[in-house]
Structure formats: C-alpha cells, structure tokens
C-alpha positions in Angstrom: 131.7 101.6 105.8 134.4 103.7 107.6 135.3 107.5 106.5 138.2 109.3 106.6 137.5 112.9 107.9 136.6 115.4 105.2 137.0 112.6 102.3 134.5 111.6 99.8 132.3 108.6 100.6 131.7 106.4 97.4 128.4 105.2 97.7 129.0 101.1 97.4 126.6 98.4 96.7 126.8 94.7 96.3 124.4 92.1 94.6 124.7 89.3 96.3 123.6 86.1 93.7 121.9 83.4 95.3 121.3 81.2 92.3 123.4 79.5 90.0 123.0 79.6 86.0 124.3 80.3 82.6 121.1 80.9 81.2 120.2 84.5 79.9 117.5 85.7 82.8 120.6 85.1 85.6 122.7 88.1 84.0 119.3 89.9 83.2 118.5 89.9 86.7 121.7 91.1 88.0 121.6 93.7 85.5 118.4 95.2 86.1 119.1 95.2 89.7 122.2 97.1 89.3 120.1 99.8 86.9 117.5 100.1 89.7 120.1 101.0 92.5 121.7 103.1 89.9 118.7 104.7 89.0 118.3 106.2 92.6 122.0 106.7 93.0 123.6 107.8 90.0 127.2 107.9 91.7 126.9 104.3 93.2 129.5 101.5 92.7 127.6 98.4 92.0 129.6 95.0 92.5 128.4 91.6 92.1 129.6 88.7 93.9 128.6 84.8 92.8 128.0 83.7 96.0 126.0 80.3 94.8 129.1 79.7 92.6 131.5 79.9 95.9 132.8 83.0 95.4 134.1 84.7 98.3 132.0 87.3 99.7 132.8 90.5 101.3 133.1 91.9 104.9 129.9 93.7 105.8 131.7 97.1 106.8 132.8 97.2 103.1 129.4 98.5 101.5 126.6 100.7 102.3 124.3 98.4 100.5 123.6 94.9 99.9 121.0 93.2 97.7 120.0 89.8 98.1 118.4 87.7 95.2 116.3 85.0 94.8 117.9 81.2 94.5 116.4 77.6 95.1 118.8 76.2 98.3 116.0 74.5 100.7 116.7 76.1 104.1 114.8 74.1 105.9 117.1 71.0 105.3 119.7 70.0 108.2 122.8 70.3 105.9 123.3 73.4 103.7 125.8 74.3 101.5 128.8 76.3 102.8 128.3 79.2 100.5 124.7 79.5 101.8 126.3 79.5 105.4 128.1 82.4 104.4 125.1 84.3 102.8 123.5 83.9 106.5 126.5 85.2 108.2 126.8 88.2 105.8 122.9 89.3 106.9 123.6 88.9 110.4 127.4 90.8 110.1 124.9 93.4 108.1 122.1 93.9 110.5 124.8 94.6 112.9 125.9 97.4 111.3 124.1 100.9 111.7 125.2 102.6 108.5 124.5 99.1 106.4 121.5 98.2 104.4 120.3 95.2 103.0 117.6 94.4 100.2 116.2 90.9 99.9 113.8 89.4 97.6 112.3 85.5 97.6 115.0 83.3 98.8 117.2 86.5 100.1 113.5 87.0 102.2 113.8 83.9 103.6 117.2 83.7 104.6 117.2 87.2 106.1 114.2 85.7 108.4 115.9 82.3 109.1 119.1 83.9 109.7 117.3 85.6 112.9 115.2 83.3 113.9 112.1 83.5 111.9 110.0 80.7 110.8 109.9 78.7 106.9 107.4 76.3 105.5 106.5 75.1 102.1 103.8 76.3 100.3 101.5 72.9 100.5 99.6 73.8 97.0 103.0 74.1 95.1 105.1 76.7 93.4 103.6 80.3 93.1 104.5 81.3 89.7 102.2 84.2 89.1 101.8 88.3 89.6 100.0 88.4 93.1 97.7 90.9 94.9 99.7 91.8 98.2 97.4 93.1 100.4 99.4 95.8 102.8 99.5 96.7 106.7 99.0 100.0 108.1 102.7 100.5 107.6 103.0 98.7 104.6 100.4 101.8 102.9 102.3 104.5 104.5 105.5 103.6 102.9 104.3 102.3 99.7 101.1 104.8 99.5 98.5 102.5 97.9 96.5 99.9 99.9 97.8 96.6 97.4 101.0 96.1 95.2 101.3 93.4 92.4 104.1 91.8 92.5 105.7 88.8 90.2 105.9 86.0 92.8 108.5 82.6 91.7 108.4 80.3 95.1 107.5 77.4 96.8 108.7 78.2 100.1 107.6 81.2 102.4 107.9 82.5 105.7 105.3 81.9 108.0 106.6 83.7 111.0 108.8 87.1 111.0 112.0 87.4 112.9 111.8 89.4 115.9 112.2 93.0 115.7 110.6 92.6 112.1 107.8 94.6 110.8 104.8 93.6 108.5 104.1 95.5 105.6 102.2 92.7 104.1 99.8 90.4 105.2 100.9 86.8 105.4 104.9 87.7 105.9 105.4 89.1 102.2 107.0 92.0 103.2 108.9 93.2 105.9 111.4 95.5 107.3 113.7 96.4 110.4 114.4 100.0 110.7 116.4 99.0 113.4 118.6 96.6 111.4 118.4 98.4 108.3 116.7 95.7 106.2 113.8 95.4 104.0 112.6 92.4 102.5 110.3 90.8 100.1 109.1 86.9 99.0 108.1 88.3 96.2 110.3 90.3 93.2 110.5 93.6 92.4 113.7 92.9 90.6 112.0 90.9 87.8 110.7 92.3 84.7 108.0 90.0 82.7 110.4 89.7 80.2 113.2 88.2 82.8 110.2 86.3 84.0 109.2 85.1 80.8 112.4 83.5 80.1 112.8 82.1 83.3 109.9 80.1 83.1 110.7 79.1 79.3 114.2 78.0 80.2 112.6 76.3 83.4 114.8 72.6 84.4 111.1 71.5 86.4 112.2 72.6 89.4 109.8 75.2 89.5 106.3 75.2 87.6 102.9 76.9 87.6 100.3 75.3 89.5 97.1 74.5 86.7 94.8 75.2 89.2 95.5 77.7 91.7 93.3 80.9 91.1 93.5 82.5 94.5 96.7 82.5 97.5 95.9 82.8 101.1 97.1 86.7 100.4 95.2 87.6 97.3 94.3 86.8 93.8 96.8 85.5 91.0 97.4 86.5 87.6 99.3 85.6 85.1 103.0 86.5 85.1 102.6 88.9 81.9 100.5 91.1 83.9 101.2 94.5 84.6 103.3 94.6 88.0 104.3 97.4 90.7 107.6 96.5 90.6 109.5 99.5 89.0 107.3 101.9 91.2 108.6 99.5 94.4 111.9 100.4 93.6 111.7 103.5 94.2 110.0 103.3 97.8 112.7 100.8 98.4 115.4 103.0 97.4 114.1 105.8 99.9 113.8 103.3 102.7 117.7 102.0 102.2 118.5 105.8 102.3 117.0 107.1 105.3 
C-alpha cells in the first residue's frame, strides 16, 4: 500500500476464502482468522473476499496482508477454475511487493508453491484428518521456539518440493517461508480450532474422510482431531513474522 506523506496509514488485511460452503464451519473459520489478526493488530481493517464463489479480488497493492484459507480445488488438474487462476495471480503480485505480506494455510500453502514453481503431489494413503506432530527444522525451531508443533491437518494433497527462494521451517515441506517475498505457509491449520474441525468432519459431504488405519505420517505421529494443538500459540509467531 502507498501512503501520503505525513498521513496515518490504516493496516489493511484481506482474508481470501478459497472454499465455497454455506455450512457453519465456513463462517466460523473466517471469523476465527479475523480475530487472530485483530488480536495482534487491534486497529486492523480485516476484509473478506469469497474467491471460490467468484467474488472479484482486490489488487495486491491495496492491502498490507493477505490470508489464504484452505480449499478443495485440485491444482494438479490441467483445467482450473477461473477463480483459482486469479488467486494464483494475486499470490504472484503480492510476492512482488516489498511491503505486502501473505499467510497461507492448507490449499493456500499448496497454491503459493504451485504459483512459484513448487511440486504438488497426492497423499498415497488418502486424506489426512488428524492433529499431526510436525518436526521443525533449525530455522523453524528458531521462529517457533520449540522442537515440534502439533497442528490440525485436513488435506489429501501436499507439497513435495518447495518453490525456489522458500525456506523449509518443518520437515516434508509442511511449513515454509520466504523472507524476500514476505510469505509464510502451512500445510496444517493453525486457523482451525478443535470445535471447527469437529463441525467440519460432522458435515463432510464425502470429499474428506479420515483413514481408519493410518497412525503415523512421514512427518510424525497422528492424534485425534480432538487433541489439544498449538494453533493458538503459532498465530502469535505468524503475526510476528508478517509484522517484521
């Protein structure tokens, strides 16, 4: 964003909703994300764009921060919906602006790396719906102040190779950042509370069902989605990252 000399600049954040639903968990997710942003920046103006419903997206230069949600569109398919292509363009535009920051979760994490040349694959064992033990890299330990994070997971595709200029903050491309682009991404869901995940699972339409047999991922142990996770604490670290 640009600012007139001497003018007080309002902090503007935009949540880009990359899923389409009328079920309760949808608005619960948006409200929780907005509250996390305002917890760290009380004066922030937080706007909401329903990208997956075809809503026009703003120019990247209009905002200080973008937050990309999860979603279900398969970016491995040759033909992608127009709205997804617009989100990919927004990601590239935001990454080129020195004063614009971007946070991405789940599908958003995949979209960021797809947009910048990373590699996306399908989980061989099927959807992962659990709290997962995420082992951090030395860079991740420095940022988060611990060895391991427990994060909600709800996905069936993953990034197998990070895009150039991104640093791995956890094993298996689970968390990444680019200080140059002002972007931090998570395959997991710091944005989803246990209550939201339970509501999501209870109203699932068949796209995602937890595996009955998987007890361990290539990253670490899997626990029930009702397990206490580190999402709330992680949000403080996320906002520290995008505020620097």
